[in-house]
N, C-alpha and C positions, 0 to 999 in steps of 0.2 A: 116809761116808754109807751107810746101809743099802742093800743090793742090792735095789732095788724089783722087778727083773725076775723074781725067784724067788718073789715073794709070790703066794699063791693068791687069786684073785678071790672064791672062796667065803667068804673071811673078811670080805667086805663085802656080805653078803646080810642082809636083814631082812624081816619079814613085812608087806609093803605090800599092802593089799587095795584093791579098787575103791572101797570106801566111804571110804577115806582120800584119794582123788584128787579134786581140785577140777576138775570138768568144765567149769565156767563161772566167769567172774569175779564178784566181789561187786558190789553196786549201785554202791558208791563205791570208788575205788582204795585209799584209806587205811583202809577198814573192817576190814582184815585184822588178825590177831594177830601178835605179835612175841615170839619166844623170845630172852631176853637171857642170854648165857653169858659170865661173867667170873670169873676167878680160881677156876675149877673149880665155880662155883655157877650155878644156873639160876633165872631169874625169868621170870614170865609177864606180858606187857604188851600193850597195844594198839599198833598200829603208829604211831599218832599220838604215842606217848610217845618215839619215836626222837629227837624234837627235843631232849629233855632229855639224851640220851646224847652229843650233840655238845658240844664245848667251844670257846670262842673261840680262834681261831688254828689250828684243825684244817684240814687239806686234805681235801676231799671229792671223790673221783674217781668219775666215771660214764662209761659207754660211750654214745656218741651215734649208734651204728649204727641204721639203719632197715630193717625187714623188707620185702623185695620180694615181690610176688605171683608167686612163682617156679614155681608149678605150673600147667601148661596141659594140658587134656584134648583129644585129637584123636580123630577117628573114621574108621576105614578104610571103604572102600566095602563091605566085608563086614559092617559094623556093629560090628566089634570096637573096644573102647575102649583107647586107648593114653595113658598119662600120662607127660609129660616134666617133670622136676623139675630146674630149674637149680641147680647147686652152686657153680661158680666159672668165671669167664671164662678162656680160654686165649689166651696170646700177647699180652695187654694187661691194663692195670689196670682196676679196677672202674669208675672214672669214664669212661674211654674206651669200655669195653664197653657201659655203660648209656646213653651218649649217641650211640652209633653209629647210623647212619641207614639202612643197607641190609643189612648182614650181619655176622656174627661167629660164633665157636665157643665153646661152653661144655662143661664136664664136667657130665654130668647123670645122675640116676637115671632109669630108664625102667620104668614099671609096665606089664606086659603085653608085655614085650620079645619073648617067644617068639612072639607073634602078629604081630610086625613084623619079618619076615625081611629085607626089602629095600624100596626105593622111597622116595618122598617123601610125607610127610603134610602136609595143609594145613588151615587154619582161617580163615574170614573174620572180620573185626572192623570196627568203625566207630570213627573217631577225629575228633572235632570236625566231625562231619557228612560226613567223607570215608571211603569204603569202602576197606578194605585186606585183604590176605591175608598170613598168615605161613606159611612152609613150613619143615619140618625134615627133615633127612637124617642118618641114622646113618652116621658115617664109620668108627668103630672101637669095639670093645668092650675095656674095660680091667677090671682087677681091682676098681677102685674106682668104676666107672661106665662111661658111654658118652660118646664125643666126638660131639657133635651140632652140625651146621652149620645155622645159622639164616639165613633170608632173609625180609624183610618189605618191604612197599611203602609204608607210611604211618607217619610219626613216628619218633621215636627208639626204641631198644630198650626203654627204661624205660616209655615211653608205650604201646608195644605191649603190654607186660606188664600195665600198668594196665588196658588195654582188654579183654584176653581171658585174663589170668592169674588165679590164685586164691591168696589168702594161705595159706601152709602152716602151719596150726596143728599142734602136736605129735601124732604118731601115737598116743601113749598116751591121748589124750582119747577115742579111739574114736567120733568123730563128724565130720560134715562141717563145713566152715567156714561160719559164719553171719554175717549183716551186722554184728552187734555186735563180732565179732572184728577187723574192719578198724580199729576205733578202739582197742579194749581190748588187742589184742595188739601195740600200739606203745607205747613209753614216751613220756613228755612231753619227753624229751631227744633223741628220734629226729630226726636231721638228714641223715646221709649214708647213702644207700641201698646195700645190699649183702648184708645178712644173710638167711638162710633160716630163722632162729629168733630170737626176741627175747631180749635180755639181761634175763631175767624178774625179777631182783632189783629192777630199777628200776620195775617196773609198779606198785608200791605208792605211789609218790610222786605227790601231786597238787600243784596250784599253791600251795595254802595251806601245805603242809608245806615245799615248796621255799623259799617266801618266808620262813617263820619260821626255817629253818635259816640262811639267808643273813643274817637280822637278828641272829644271834648272832655275827657276824663270823667265819663259817666260809667259807673260800674254796672255791668250786666249780671243778673243773677237769675238762675232758672229753677223752677220747681215743677212738679208733676201733678196734674189732676186729670184723670182719664174721664173724658166727657161722655156721659150716657145719653141715651135716646130721649131722656126726659127733658133735655134742652129744647127739643122741638115740641114738647107737649104743652098745648095752651091750657090755661086754667079754665076748666069747664064748670067748676063749682061757682055758685052765685057769689059766695064770699071766699076770701083768701083762706080762711080757716078750713075749708073743705078740700083744699088741694094738698096732696101728699108729694113731697119732693123725693126723687130717686136718690138713694145713697150713692155717692161717687167716691172712688178711691183716690187718695192723694198721698204724696210723698215729698218731704222737704229735707234736704241734707243738713247735717249739723254745721258744716262750713257756711252754708247759706244763712243759717240762724246766727252764727257768730258775726258774719259780715253785716247782717241787718242790725244787730244789737249795736255795733260800732257806729253805724249811720244814725241810729236813733239817739245815741249818746251825744253825737255831734250836731243834732238838730238839722240833719240833712234830709232832703225830700225823698219820698218813695213814690216812684211813678210806675203804675201797674198797667200792663197791657192785657186787657181782656177780663171779662166777668169771672172766668174760671180761676184765674190767678188771684183776683180780688177775694173771691169766696174762700180760697185756700188760706190767704193771710188772715182774713177775719176769723176763720176756723181756729187758727193757731192762737189768736187772742183769747177766744173763749175756752179753749182747752186749758190755757194757763190760768184764766180767771176762775175756772171751775176746779183747779188742781186735779184735773182729770187723770185717772189711773188707767193704764192700758189693760187689755184683756190677756188671756193666757198665751196668745200668739204675739204679744207685744205690739198690738195695734190699738190706736186711739179711735174713739168714735164720738161724734157730735150729733145730737138730735136736732130736729127741725126747729123746735120752738125754744131751745135753751136761751137764746139771747133775749127773749121776751119775758122770762121769769124775773120776778122781783128779787134782785140780788145786788150786793155791793159790787162796784166795778173798779178794778185797779187800773193803773196806767198801762199803756201798751208796752212800754219798756219793762215794767215789773213782770207782766204776764209772760212776755217772750223770754225773759231771763229765767224765770222759774221753769218754763217748759224745756229750755235748753239744758239747764242743770239737771232736771229730772231725766232727760234722755241720756245725758252724759253719765250720770250715776248708774244707769242701767246698762251701760256699755253699748248703746245703740249708735249706729252711724247715721241714722236718719229718723225722722218722725213720720210715721205712716199710719194710715187708717182710712176711715170713711167719714164723709160729712153729708148731712142733709140740710145744712143751714139754709134758711130762706131769708133774704135781705129785702126789705121793703119799706113802706112809709113808716116813719117814726124811728127807724133804725139810724144810729149815728155811726158813720164810717170811722173806724179806728186806725186803719193801717195805711191808708193811701192819701197822698196829696193831690193826685190826679189819676184819672182812669182814661185809658185809650180804648175805645169800643166802637163797634158798628151800630147801625140803627136797627132796632129789634121789632119783633112782631107785636101787634096789639094784644092786649090781655095775656101777656106772657110774664113769667117770673123774672125774665131779664129786664123787662120794662119796669117792674117793681123795684129792681135793684137800681136802675137809673134814678128813680125817684129818691131813693136813699142818698144818692150821690149829690143831686142838684136840687132836691125838693120840688115844689110845684113848678119850677122853671122848666121841668121836662116838657110841659105842654108848649111853652114858647119855643123850645129847641126843636121839637118835632114839627111844629107848625112851620117854622122857618125852613127846616130840612125838606119838607114836602113841597114847599113853594119855590125853593131855590132853583132847580130841584136837586136833591141828592139821590143817589142810588141806595136802595135799602137791602137789608139782610146779608147773608153770608158773603156773597161776592160783591157787596155794595161798598159804599164809601165809609169813611171813618170819622170819629170825633175825639177831641181831647176835652175832657170834662174836669174842671177843677172842682174838687170836693168841697162840701160845706165846711169840713174840718180845716181845709187849707185857707178858706176865706175868713175864718174867725179872727 
């Protein structure tokens, strides 16, 4: 496999202007355009045409994560504004952290941190007619954020966030969160809270399209990967090896695994919606290939560079079956843990025959992933998308990319 760490991120730049960025969603989710890439060819379609690209027997994989109102603004006695942005809970899983009733700790970004040298910040809120107060104290500064201690007086942590938090739309939209975003920056598959960014490839699917795909005898399967703020983080290092991926929590049920195994045995296609879902499936492949053992909390972990180590590689079916049997023998109902996997040039996609995804930022890890899916044709695809023109980034248009795996 090609040594990805030595690749220059400048090779993944392209001229994205403000005019190409979709600042707001379209009136209807499925009104967007769809670039269809297959066998090296590009076709321009409406997103509603995606129904015709599915075949009976396909497995259709989506991410059911839900965006939380992770951003809270506090005001010091001096009038200074401090923004605390929740990234991930510490010392507990997402469900436990979001249902906690009095206190917990999170890794957070802090806007205006230089103005907050010490002390506790507080903010009043109201929940179901009862007045409460949330307090935050900074315990430690880390390279990747701040450890913040949270205390609140009314409701669960998730309810407190709903009462006084703000939905964190992407920073590249260069605008404040508006009421419309609370609906449109959630997918129709959203179920399990924990993300600070939406799996935006799924934003195009409305009830009508979902129903018509299912009527084609396409099996829908859901997994969870809670998207971290690292999805917005451009690669600032000159070479890819200098970029550290944020660890993101994933969970895949054993019924999902069993259904996928049957599809693989029958040589039926796997169509993956979103880079987050694809990263999760590829993580499962490597956990099986490594014969990975869980930690004391029965969580599995995959490091950033594991796929690029010289090692024998088993088949997808063999690795997924091993992982399924391992989890079953442990009495688990799901496979859960964290992944830092980076997918880029030289990486061979194992799990998907096609990827549905939006158009991503220059010099981003998501663009590196697109290269792994289509190779050097990413340049042709993005040149075509800029000139057509397509709308870019989270609220923008979509693409169906046949993987190199599928075209072999």
